[in-house]
C-alpha positions as CSV (number, residue, x, y, z in Angstrom):
1,M,11.1,24.0,21.0
2,S,7.9,24.1,18.9
3,S,5.8,21.0,18.3
4,R,3.2,20.0,15.8
5,D,0.2,17.8,16.3
6,I,-0.2,14.6,14.4
7,L,-3.3,13.4,16.3
8,N,-5.3,15.2,19.0
9,I,-8.5,13.5,20.1
10,G,-10.7,14.0,23.1
11,D,-12.9,11.2,24.4
12,P,-16.5,12.4,24.9
13,R,-17.5,9.1,26.5
14,R,-15.3,9.8,29.4
15,D,-14.2,13.0,31.2
16,R,-13.8,16.0,29.0
17,K,-10.1,16.2,30.0
18,S,-9.3,12.8,28.5
19,H,-7.2,13.1,25.4
20,T,-5.1,11.3,22.8
21,W,-2.3,13.6,21.7
22,V,0.4,12.5,19.3
23,Y,2.9,15.2,18.2
24,E,6.4,15.8,16.8
25,S,9.1,17.9,18.3
26,G,12.8,17.9,17.8
27,G,13.0,14.7,15.8
28,Q,10.8,12.8,18.2
29,V,7.2,11.7,18.0
30,T,5.5,11.7,21.4
31,F,2.4,9.8,22.5
32,D,0.6,11.6,25.4
33,L,-2.5,9.7,26.4
34,Y,-4.6,10.6,29.4
35,S,-7.9,8.8,30.2
36,V,-10.1,9.8,33.1
37,F,-12.7,7.2,34.2
38,D,-13.8,8.7,37.5
39,W,-12.2,11.8,39.2
40,L,-13.7,10.9,42.6
41,N,-12.3,7.5,42.8
42,E,-9.1,8.5,41.0
43,E,-9.6,6.1,38.2
44,I,-7.1,7.7,35.8
45,D,-4.8,6.0,33.3
46,S,-2.0,7.8,31.5
47,V,1.1,7.1,29.5
48,R,3.6,9.3,27.7
49,T,6.3,7.9,25.5
50,S,8.4,9.0,22.6
51,V,10.1,7.4,19.6
52,D,12.5,8.7,16.9
53,S,10.3,10.3,14.1
54,A,12.0,8.4,11.3
55,H,11.5,5.1,13.1
56,Y,7.9,5.9,13.8
57,L,7.1,6.8,10.2
58,E,8.8,3.7,8.9
59,S,6.8,1.6,11.4
60,M,3.6,3.3,10.2
61,A,4.5,2.4,6.6
62,R,5.3,-1.2,7.4
63,A,1.9,-1.5,9.1
64,R,0.2,0.0,6.1
65,L,1.9,-2.6,4.0
66,G,0.3,-5.4,6.1
67,D,2.9,-6.1,8.9
68,S,2.0,-6.1,12.6
69,V,4.5,-3.7,14.1
70,K,5.8,-3.2,17.7
71,I,7.9,-0.1,18.5
72,D,9.9,-0.3,21.8
73,C,10.6,3.2,23.1
74,D,11.7,5.0,26.3
75,G,14.3,2.4,27.2
76,Y,11.8,-0.4,26.4
77,E,9.6,0.6,29.3
78,N,6.8,1.5,26.9
79,S,5.7,0.1,23.6
80,I,3.5,0.9,20.7
81,K,1.8,-1.8,18.6
82,I,0.2,-1.0,15.2
83,Y,-2.1,-3.5,13.6
84,G,-4.8,-2.9,11.1
85,N,-6.1,0.6,11.8
86,T,-5.4,0.3,15.5
87,F,-2.7,1.8,17.8
88,S,-2.1,0.1,21.1
89,V,0.1,2.0,23.6
90,S,1.1,0.2,26.8
91,N,3.3,0.7,29.8
92,N,5.5,-2.3,30.7
93,G,2.8,-4.5,29.1
94,V,0.5,-4.1,32.1
95,G,-1.7,-1.4,33.6
96,V,-2.2,1.3,31.0
97,D,-3.2,-0.1,27.6
98,F,-4.7,2.3,25.1
99,G,-6.3,1.1,21.9
100,I,-6.8,4.0,19.4
101,I,-8.9,3.4,16.2
102,I,-7.8,5.8,13.5
103,D,-8.1,6.6,9.8
104,F,-4.8,4.9,9.1
105,D,-4.1,6.3,5.6
106,R,-4.9,9.8,6.7
107,M,-2.7,9.5,9.8
108,F,0.2,8.2,7.7
109,L,0.0,11.2,5.4
110,D,-0.5,13.6,8.3
111,S,2.6,12.1,10.0
112,F,4.6,12.3,6.8
113,S,3.7,15.9,6.4
114,V,4.5,16.9,10.0
115,I,7.8,15.0,10.1
116,E,9.1,16.1,6.7
117,N,8.4,19.7,7.4
118,S,10.1,19.6,10.8
119,E,13.2,21.5,11.4
120,P,15.6,18.5,11.7
121,R,14.4,17.2,8.3
122,L,14.5,20.5,6.5
123,R,18.0,21.5,7.5
124,R,19.7,18.2,6.6
125,G,20.1,16.4,3.3
126,R,19.8,12.6,3.0
127,D,19.9,9.6,0.7
128,V,16.6,8.3,-0.7
129,F,15.9,4.6,-1.0
130,L,12.8,2.7,-2.0
131,G,11.8,1.7,1.5
132,P,8.4,1.2,3.2
133,V,7.7,4.9,3.6
134,E,8.5,5.6,-0.1
135,R,6.4,2.6,-1.3
136,V,3.3,3.7,0.8
137,L,3.8,7.3,-0.4
138,L,3.8,6.3,-4.0
139,Q,0.8,4.0,-3.6
140,S,-1.2,6.8,-1.8
141,I,-0.5,9.2,-4.6
142,K,-1.2,6.7,-7.3
143,E,-4.6,6.1,-5.8
144,N,-5.3,9.9,-5.4
145,I,-2.9,12.1,-7.3
146,S,-4.8,15.2,-6.4
147,L,-3.1,14.9,-3.0
148,L,0.0,16.3,-4.6
149,Q,-1.7,19.7,-4.8
150,N,-1.9,19.7,-0.9
151,F,1.8,18.8,-0.5
152,S,4.3,21.4,0.8
153,P,7.3,22.0,-1.5
154,R,9.4,19.7,0.7
155,E,6.9,16.9,0.6
156,F,6.8,17.1,-3.2
157,E,10.6,16.9,-3.2
158,V,10.5,13.7,-1.1
159,F,7.8,12.3,-3.4
160,I,9.9,12.9,-6.5
161,G,12.9,11.2,-4.8
162,A,10.7,8.2,-4.2
163,L,9.5,8.3,-7.8
164,L,13.1,8.3,-9.1
165,A,13.9,5.4,-6.8
166,N,10.9,3.5,-8.1
167,S,12.0,4.2,-11.7
168,G,15.4,2.6,-11.3
169,F,17.5,5.6,-10.3
170,Y,20.1,5.1,-7.5
171,N,22.5,7.0,-5.4
172,I,19.7,9.5,-5.0
173,Y,20.5,12.4,-2.7
174,L,17.9,14.9,-1.4
175,S,19.5,18.2,-0.6
176,R,18.7,20.3,2.5
177,F,15.7,22.5,2.0
178,V,17.6,25.8,2.2
179,K,21.0,26.6,0.7
180,D,20.7,23.4,-1.4
181,G,23.4,24.3,-3.9
182,G,21.0,25.0,-6.7
183,Y,19.3,21.7,-7.0
184,D,16.9,19.6,-5.0
185,L,17.9,16.1,-5.9
186,Y,21.0,14.4,-7.5
187,A,20.7,10.9,-8.9
188,V,22.4,8.3,-11.1
189,C,20.8,6.0,-13.6
190,C,21.8,3.5,-16.3
191,E,20.5,3.2,-19.9
192,G,22.0,0.2,-21.6
193,E,25.6,0.1,-20.5
194,E,25.9,3.8,-20.0
195,E,25.7,5.5,-16.6
196,Y,24.2,9.0,-16.3
197,T,24.1,11.6,-13.6
198,V,21.1,13.9,-13.3
199,V,20.3,17.0,-11.3
200,V,16.7,17.6,-10.4
201,E,14.7,20.7,-9.5
202,V,11.2,20.4,-8.0
203,K,8.7,23.3,-8.2
204,H,5.4,22.9,-6.3
205,Y,3.2,25.6,-7.9
206,S,-0.6,25.8,-7.9
207,S,-1.0,27.8,-11.1
208,K,2.2,29.7,-11.7
209,R,4.1,28.3,-14.7
210,V,7.8,27.5,-14.6
211,G,9.7,30.0,-16.7
212,I,12.8,29.9,-18.8
213,E,14.9,31.6,-16.1
214,I,14.4,28.6,-13.8
215,V,15.3,26.1,-16.5
216,D,18.4,28.2,-17.4
217,R,19.5,28.2,-13.8
218,L,19.2,24.4,-13.4
219,N,21.0,23.9,-16.7
220,G,23.8,26.1,-15.4
221,V,24.0,23.9,-12.3
222,R,24.1,20.8,-14.5
223,D,27.0,22.3,-16.4
224,R,28.8,23.4,-13.2
225,L,28.5,19.9,-11.7
226,R,29.3,18.2,-15.0
227,A,26.1,16.2,-14.8
228,D,24.7,14.5,-17.9
229,G,21.2,15.8,-17.6
230,A,18.8,18.1,-15.7
231,V,15.1,17.5,-15.1
232,I,12.5,19.8,-13.6
233,F,9.3,18.4,-12.1
234,T,6.3,20.7,-11.4
235,T,2.7,20.5,-10.2
236,S,1.8,23.1,-12.8
237,S,3.2,23.7,-16.3
238,F,6.0,25.4,-18.3
239,T,6.0,28.6,-20.3
240,A,6.0,28.2,-24.1
241,A,9.3,30.1,-24.1
242,A,11.0,27.5,-21.8
243,V,9.7,24.6,-24.0
244,K,10.7,26.3,-27.2
245,E,14.2,27.3,-26.1
246,Y,15.1,23.8,-24.8
247,Q,13.6,21.9,-27.8
248,T,17.1,21.5,-29.2
249,S,18.5,20.4,-25.8
250,S,16.0,17.7,-25.0
251,S,18.7,15.1,-24.7
252,R,20.0,17.0,-21.7
253,V,17.1,18.9,-20.2
254,G,13.7,17.4,-19.3
255,L,10.6,19.2,-18.3
256,V,8.0,17.1,-16.5
257,D,4.7,19.0,-16.0
258,Y,1.7,17.9,-14.0
259,S,-0.1,16.4,-17.0
260,R,2.8,14.2,-17.8
261,L,3.4,13.4,-14.2
262,K,-0.2,12.3,-13.7
263,E,-0.1,10.2,-16.9
264,K,3.0,8.3,-15.6
265,V,2.1,8.0,-11.9
266,C,-1.5,6.8,-12.6
267,S,-0.6,4.3,-15.3
268,S,-1.2,0.6,-14.7
269,E,2.6,-0.1,-14.8
270,N,5.3,1.4,-12.7
271,W,7.1,4.4,-14.2
272,T,10.4,2.8,-15.2
273,C,11.7,5.6,-17.4
274,T,14.9,5.5,-19.4
275,T,17.0,8.7,-19.3
276,S,15.9,9.6,-22.8
277,D,12.3,9.3,-21.7
278,M,12.9,11.5,-18.7
279,W,14.5,14.2,-20.8
280,Q,11.6,14.6,-23.3
281,L,9.8,18.0,-23.3
282,P,6.1,18.5,-22.7
283,R,3.9,18.1,-25.8
284,R,2.9,21.4,-27.2
């Protein structure tokens, strides 16, 4: 089974074989730490421990929000403490105790990327809530929206799910990455006393514009599922034909381009859109 690195650091102050290796594999994040003080006198400390990747990522987010976090793993024989920008990994609380100073924000985003693009995450759908991971993700993008351009398509889908949750939508479902049924997210929201269902498509493009055929396809899915509205989010823009064709359907179809997304995400207030606001078309 393949694995992907989250953190891989050698320690030049000690033996060149010393390392700090954190990686994801099969839904588990593993800490593999090996510190050589003196080969001749066999002064070697090491610890290897694993934790569920979703639990690890949530713990990272809680620490980013200011909590001191302890993760028990491997049958409580080993534990990981996260405080400030420091990881401390210990074995039974005695003997091996590694303190790792890291760039916390970067490691959170690297962990998010590795975990969300792992096979277990890609092949399953799930509900989206506004939890610690989603809050930290939104804050990170609000502080530097250009990070969206470095996201994978799946990471962008997760971000949009978090954005919907932050905007008051609920019963948000993120589809599996392949064979998703024609939409990426399904959500419910209220405007006044009315409840609306919305299907969402997410397109992570660098420069390619979203054409009318993609909008037509999602509108067909909306009709098939009898949803009230359809919204497409993109990191690029829409063709003039797509905007013009759906001008008369703006109460049902929304097109959110990068310019509008940036305007809303980076505003001083949270994006608490009504459904009618969501379904507006880009300004021409």
